[in-house]
C-alpha positions as CSV (number, residue, x, y, z in Angstrom):
1,M,25.9,24.5,13.9
2,H,24.1,27.4,12.3
3,P,20.5,26.5,11.5
4,A,20.2,27.6,7.9
5,L,16.5,28.1,7.0
6,S,17.1,26.8,3.5
7,V,18.3,23.4,4.8
8,I,15.5,23.3,7.4
9,F,12.8,24.0,4.7
10,F,14.5,21.3,2.6
11,T,14.4,18.6,5.2
12,T,10.9,19.4,6.4
13,L,9.2,19.9,3.0
14,S,11.0,17.1,1.1
15,G,10.5,14.7,4.1
16,A,6.8,15.4,4.0
17,G,6.7,15.0,0.3
18,Y,8.5,11.7,0.2
19,G,6.4,10.5,3.2
20,L,3.3,11.3,1.2
21,L,4.6,9.5,-1.9
22,T,5.5,6.5,0.3
23,W,2.0,6.1,1.7
24,L,0.5,6.6,-1.7
25,G,2.8,3.9,-3.1
26,V,2.0,1.5,-0.3
27,S,-1.7,2.2,-0.8
28,L,-1.6,1.6,-4.5
29,F,0.4,-1.7,-3.9
30,M,-2.3,-2.9,-1.5
31,L,-5.4,-1.7,-3.4
32,H,-4.3,-2.1,-7.0
33,A,-6.6,-5.1,-7.5
34,R,-9.7,-3.4,-6.0
35,A,-11.5,-2.4,-9.1
36,D,-14.4,-1.3,-7.0
37,L,-12.4,1.3,-5.1
38,M,-10.0,2.6,-7.7
39,P,-12.5,4.9,-9.5
40,S,-13.4,6.8,-6.2
41,L,-9.8,6.9,-5.0
42,Q,-8.3,8.0,-8.4
43,P,-8.6,11.8,-7.7
44,M,-6.9,11.4,-4.4
45,Y,-4.1,9.4,-5.9
46,V,-3.5,11.9,-8.7
47,W,-3.6,15.0,-6.5
48,G,-1.5,13.3,-3.9
49,L,1.2,12.2,-6.3
50,L,1.3,15.8,-7.7
51,A,1.5,17.3,-4.2
52,G,4.2,14.8,-3.1
53,L,6.3,15.7,-6.2
54,A,5.8,19.4,-5.6
55,L,6.8,19.3,-2.0
56,S,9.9,17.1,-2.6
57,A,10.9,19.4,-5.5
58,A,10.4,22.5,-3.5
59,G,12.4,21.1,-0.6
60,L,15.3,20.1,-2.9
61,L,15.3,23.5,-4.7
62,S,15.4,25.3,-1.3
63,S,18.5,23.4,-0.4
64,L,20.3,25.0,-3.4
65,A,20.0,28.3,-1.6
66,H,22.6,27.1,0.9
67,L,25.2,26.4,-1.7
68,G,27.9,28.8,-2.7
69,R,27.4,28.0,-6.4
70,P,24.0,26.4,-7.0
71,A,24.7,26.1,-10.7
72,R,27.4,23.5,-9.9
73,A,25.2,21.3,-7.8
74,W,24.9,18.7,-10.6
75,R,28.6,17.8,-10.1
76,A,27.7,16.1,-6.8
77,L,25.8,13.4,-8.6
78,G,28.9,11.7,-9.9
79,Q,30.1,10.6,-6.4
80,W,27.3,8.2,-5.6
81,R,29.8,5.4,-4.8
82,T,31.1,7.2,-1.7
83,S,28.9,10.2,-1.0
84,W,25.5,10.1,0.7
85,L,24.7,13.5,-0.7
86,S,25.3,12.2,-4.2
87,R,23.2,9.1,-3.5
88,E,20.4,11.3,-2.3
89,G,20.6,13.4,-5.4
90,V,20.5,10.4,-7.7
91,L,17.5,8.9,-5.9
92,A,15.7,12.2,-5.9
93,L,15.9,12.2,-9.7
94,L,14.6,8.6,-9.8
95,V,11.6,9.2,-7.6
96,P,9.5,11.2,-10.1
97,L,9.8,8.4,-12.7
98,P,7.4,5.9,-11.1
99,A,5.3,8.8,-9.7
100,L,4.7,10.3,-13.2
101,A,4.1,6.8,-14.6
102,L,1.5,6.2,-12.0
103,I,-0.2,9.5,-12.9
104,A,-0.2,8.5,-16.5
105,L,-1.7,5.1,-15.8
106,L,-4.4,6.5,-13.6
107,L,-5.4,9.2,-16.1
108,F,-5.0,7.5,-19.4
109,A,-4.8,3.7,-19.1
110,A,-8.0,1.6,-19.4
111,P,-8.9,-0.3,-16.2
112,G,-8.0,-3.9,-16.3
113,P,-5.6,-6.6,-15.0
114,D,-2.6,-5.2,-16.8
115,R,-3.1,-1.7,-15.4
116,A,-3.7,-3.1,-11.9
117,I,-0.5,-5.1,-11.9
118,A,1.5,-2.1,-13.2
119,L,0.0,0.1,-10.5
120,G,1.0,-2.3,-7.8
121,I,4.6,-2.7,-9.0
122,L,5.1,1.0,-9.6
123,G,3.5,1.9,-6.2
124,L,5.9,-0.4,-4.4
125,L,8.9,1.0,-6.3
126,L,7.8,4.5,-5.5
127,A,7.5,3.8,-1.8
128,A,10.9,2.1,-1.7
129,L,12.7,4.9,-3.6
130,S,11.0,7.6,-1.5
131,M,12.1,6.0,1.8
132,L,15.6,5.4,0.5
133,T,15.9,9.1,-0.5
134,V,14.9,10.1,3.1
135,A,17.4,7.6,4.5
136,C,20.2,9.0,2.4
137,T,19.3,12.5,3.6
138,A,19.6,11.4,7.2
139,M,22.9,9.6,6.4
140,I,24.4,12.9,5.1
141,Y,24.4,14.0,8.7
142,A,24.7,10.7,10.5
143,S,28.0,10.0,8.7
144,L,29.8,13.0,10.0
145,P,32.3,12.1,12.8
146,P,33.1,15.7,13.7
147,I,29.5,16.2,15.0
148,P,28.8,13.7,17.7
149,A,25.1,14.6,18.1
150,W,24.5,13.5,14.5
151,R,26.2,10.1,15.0
152,D,23.4,9.0,17.3
153,S,21.6,5.8,16.4
154,L,18.2,7.6,16.5
155,V,19.0,10.1,13.7
156,V,18.1,7.9,10.7
157,P,15.0,6.3,12.3
158,V,13.7,9.7,13.4
159,Y,14.2,11.1,9.9
160,L,12.1,8.3,8.5
161,L,9.5,8.6,11.2
162,F,9.1,12.3,10.6
163,A,8.7,11.7,6.9
164,L,6.0,9.0,7.5
165,L,4.2,11.1,10.1
166,T,4.0,14.3,8.1
167,G,3.3,12.4,4.9
168,L,0.4,10.5,6.5
169,A,-1.0,13.8,7.9
170,L,-1.0,15.2,4.4
171,L,-2.6,12.1,3.0
172,F,-5.4,12.3,5.6
173,W,-5.8,16.0,4.7
174,L,-6.3,15.1,1.1
175,L,-8.8,12.5,2.1
176,A,-10.7,15.0,4.1
177,A,-10.8,17.5,1.2
178,L,-11.6,15.0,-1.6
179,L,-13.4,12.2,0.1
180,P,-15.1,13.6,3.2
181,L,-17.0,10.4,4.0
182,A,-13.7,8.5,4.2
183,A,-12.4,11.0,6.7
184,A,-15.5,11.0,8.9
185,E,-14.1,8.5,11.3
186,T,-11.8,9.5,14.2
187,T,-9.4,6.6,13.4
188,N,-7.2,9.0,11.3
189,L,-6.7,11.4,14.1
190,A,-6.0,8.6,16.5
191,T,-3.3,7.2,14.2
192,L,-1.7,10.7,13.9
193,A,-1.8,11.0,17.7
194,L,-0.1,7.7,18.2
195,M,2.6,8.3,15.6
196,G,3.1,11.8,16.9
197,A,3.6,10.5,20.5
198,L,6.1,7.9,19.1
199,V,8.1,10.6,17.3
200,A,8.0,12.9,20.4
201,A,9.2,10.0,22.6
202,C,12.1,9.3,20.2
203,K,13.1,12.9,20.2
204,A,13.0,13.1,24.0
205,V,15.4,10.2,24.2
206,Y,17.6,11.8,21.6
207,W,17.7,15.1,23.5
208,Y,18.5,13.3,26.7
209,R,21.5,11.6,25.0
210,I,23.0,14.7,23.4
211,D,22.6,16.7,26.6
212,R,25.0,14.3,28.3
213,Q,27.3,13.9,25.3
214,A,30.8,15.4,25.3
215,L,32.9,16.3,22.3
216,P,35.2,13.4,21.4
217,A,38.3,15.6,21.8
218,T,39.6,18.4,24.0
219,R,41.8,21.5,23.3
220,G,44.6,19.9,25.2
221,A,44.6,16.7,23.2
222,A,44.4,18.8,20.0
223,I,47.8,20.5,20.8
224,G,49.4,17.3,22.1
225,L,48.7,17.8,25.8
226,P,46.1,15.1,26.6
227,G,44.6,15.3,30.1
228,R,45.6,19.0,30.5
229,E,43.3,21.9,30.1
230,A,44.2,24.5,27.5
231,T,42.5,27.9,27.2
232,V,42.3,30.2,24.2
233,F,43.7,33.6,24.9
234,E,43.4,35.0,21.4
235,R,41.0,34.4,18.6
236,P,42.3,32.4,15.6
237,H,41.5,35.3,13.3
238,T,40.3,38.9,13.6
239,Q,36.9,38.7,11.8
240,A,34.1,36.3,11.2
241,S,34.6,33.5,8.7
242,F,32.7,30.6,7.2
243,V,33.7,28.5,10.2
244,T,32.4,30.9,12.8
245,R,29.2,31.5,10.9
246,E,28.4,27.9,10.2
247,M,30.1,25.7,12.8
248,A,30.2,27.6,16.1
249,F,26.5,28.6,16.6
250,V,25.5,28.8,20.3
251,L,21.9,28.4,21.5
252,A,20.9,29.4,25.0
253,R,19.7,26.5,27.1
254,R,16.4,28.3,28.0
255,H,15.6,28.9,24.3
256,A,16.4,25.3,23.6
257,M,14.1,24.0,26.3
258,A,11.3,26.3,25.1
259,L,11.7,25.1,21.5
260,R,11.7,21.4,22.7
261,A,8.5,21.9,24.6
262,T,6.9,23.6,21.6
263,A,7.9,20.7,19.4
264,I,6.5,18.2,21.8
265,V,3.2,20.1,22.1
266,L,2.9,20.3,18.3
267,L,3.8,16.7,17.7
268,A,2.0,14.9,20.5
269,A,-0.4,17.2,22.4
270,V,-2.1,18.8,19.5
271,P,-3.0,15.6,17.6
272,L,-4.1,13.9,20.9
273,S,-6.3,16.9,21.8
274,A,-7.8,16.9,18.3
275,W,-8.6,13.2,18.6
276,G,-10.2,13.8,22.0
277,L,-12.2,16.7,20.7
278,A,-13.4,14.6,17.7
279,T,-14.6,11.7,19.9
280,T,-16.9,14.1,21.8
281,G,-18.7,14.9,18.5
282,L,-18.3,18.7,18.9
283,V,-16.1,19.0,15.8
284,G,-15.9,16.6,12.9
285,P,-12.7,14.8,12.3
286,A,-12.4,16.1,8.7
287,A,-12.4,19.7,10.0
288,L,-9.6,18.9,12.4
289,T,-7.3,17.1,10.0
290,G,-6.0,20.3,8.3
291,P,-5.0,22.1,11.6
292,V,-3.4,18.9,12.9
293,S,-1.4,18.5,9.7
294,L,-0.2,22.1,9.9
295,A,0.7,21.6,13.6
296,L,2.8,18.5,12.7
297,L,4.6,20.3,10.0
298,A,5.3,23.2,12.4
299,G,6.6,20.7,15.0
300,A,8.8,19.1,12.4
301,F,10.2,22.5,11.5
302,A,11.0,23.3,15.1
303,E,12.6,19.9,15.6
304,R,14.8,20.4,12.4
305,W,15.9,23.9,13.7
306,L,17.0,22.3,17.0
307,F,18.7,19.4,15.2
308,F,21.1,21.9,13.6
309,A,21.3,24.5,16.3
310,Q,22.3,22.1,19.0
311,A,24.8,20.1,17.0
312,R,28.3,21.0,18.2
313,H,31.2,20.7,15.7
314,V,34.6,19.8,17.2
315,V,36.0,22.9,15.6
316,S,34.0,24.9,18.2
317,L,36.8,24.0,20.7
318,Y,38.9,26.8,19.2
319,Y,36.2,29.5,19.4
């Protein structure tokens, strides 16, 4: 399919934003009772929540650029019983509620047991809503039978892993900027290297599967001649249409392999190299966290582009 930049920015930015909100929510749930830590962590939580909301909102707004009539996007919200797109939209509107409530508690509520309990509950709710939103985004694609590459069992887990990986990278970047002493250890880089290697391995398995995957139908079967080869001697129409622009994109194999290698390097090799460099003491871990985070976001962008570019729609049998 045609890799629309608006959708790629949407899945990359919103995934990172929801991943960041997830880690912040989990952290608040686990540390809400630590009165000794909350004052020092409060700036990181506030800025992190604002950054997560900004990234998720920017991603969702960029997705509107792919719609024919963006002003009518609100109509999709009413189909939440049957549509994963509608469920994603409803959840995306719910996520800011606990996030803004957490910001208000952190800034204006007096420290105490009641605030601690509220922080823990809202943090857990924020993490759950964020992950559910990412899962719904993945299911928009995984629920489409005409595109076999998106029906793979790894599509949803990889979406969630990418959100957690890029979100954690942004969280460590915030720690490096606001709490340098907390980011002085190489553990953060080692965690990103391990998660990046896991995501890269999952993508390698996914690419192996789709390279050997055939379309679930043939031209012959489509015209009632199963088992026989049919060829197209004339184009279905004389000029380009929505179908040819969006559904029949072809990516050269050599370009695909180069992009896959680039994604693997950015996701796995760069964090691993940064961790190795940090262990030598030549460069501090805090200084490497920013470049590693940018590399992971770039790797996620490359992977998203391939996710769309290499997805073959069954309608391509006619073109």
